[in-house]
N, C-alpha and C positions, 0 to 999 in steps of 0.2 A: 228822898231818893224818886228819881221818874224812871218808869219803866212802861214798856210796852210789851202786853201779851195777853193771852187767852186764860181760861180758868186753869188750867195745870200750873202753869208758871205764877200766876196767882197765889194758888194755894202754896205752893212750894216758898214763896218769898213771905208769906204769912206765918207759916211754920217754922221757918227760921227766925222771925223777928220773935216768936214766942221763945224760943229756945236761948237766942242769945241774951246773955242777962246784962249786955251793955245797952240794950233798947227797953226803955221804959215803958213807952207806949207806942203804936203805930196806928196808922188809919188809912185804909184802901178807899181810894175815890177813882170813880168812873167820870173821866173828863170828856171823854167822847166816846158815845155807845156806837158812832158809826165809824170807829177808826178802822182800819186796815194796818193790821201789824206787819204784812209783807211790804206795804208802801211805804210804812214808816222806817223799817229798817233799811230799804233801799234808798230812802233820803239821807239817813244817818252814815251809809257807805259812802254816799258820793259825797257828803261832807267831810269825812274822815279822810277819803282818797284828796280832796282839794287841800285839805290842811299838809298832808303828808307831801304833796308836791310844792307847795308854798315854803315847806320846811327846807325840800331838796334844792330850789331855786335860791333861797336864802343862803344856804351852804355852799352852793355853786358861785354865787355873786362874792361871798366872802373869801372863798378860796382863791378866785380871780384876783382880788383886790391886794390880797397877801403875797401873790407871787408877783405882782406888778410893783410893789415895793421893792428898792435896795436893800441888801442886808446891810445892817449898820457895821461900821470898820471901826476899829478902835486906833484913835490918832495919839492918845497919850500913853505914855511908858507906863508899866506897873512900878511901884515903888520898890526900891531895892530893900535889902534886910535891916540896913541903918537908918532909913527913914519912915517917916509916916506921912500920909497926906494930908493930914490937917493942920499940924503944928511945926512939923520938922524936926521934933525931938526924937532921940533915940528911944525905943522901948526898953523898959527896965525889964530884968529876968528874975522872976520870983519862983 
């Protein structure tokens, strides 16, 4: 798990890790002592917004492609009650 936060957040995550029986071991490592949590959050928000915009664009493109395709029309007539499509035999009633 990667996270960015100051003392109170680190303490809470460590407390939760001790309580949760699914977690056997955990290790907290400070990777950058000069990290600015606000700057990192802003960067994460920008990336999230970009991903959402990309998904919206893909959905809009997909919707445009679907509306451009004509609806399929059925040219064959459905089989009547006494006919089957594959062999031409009449179905037996059991």
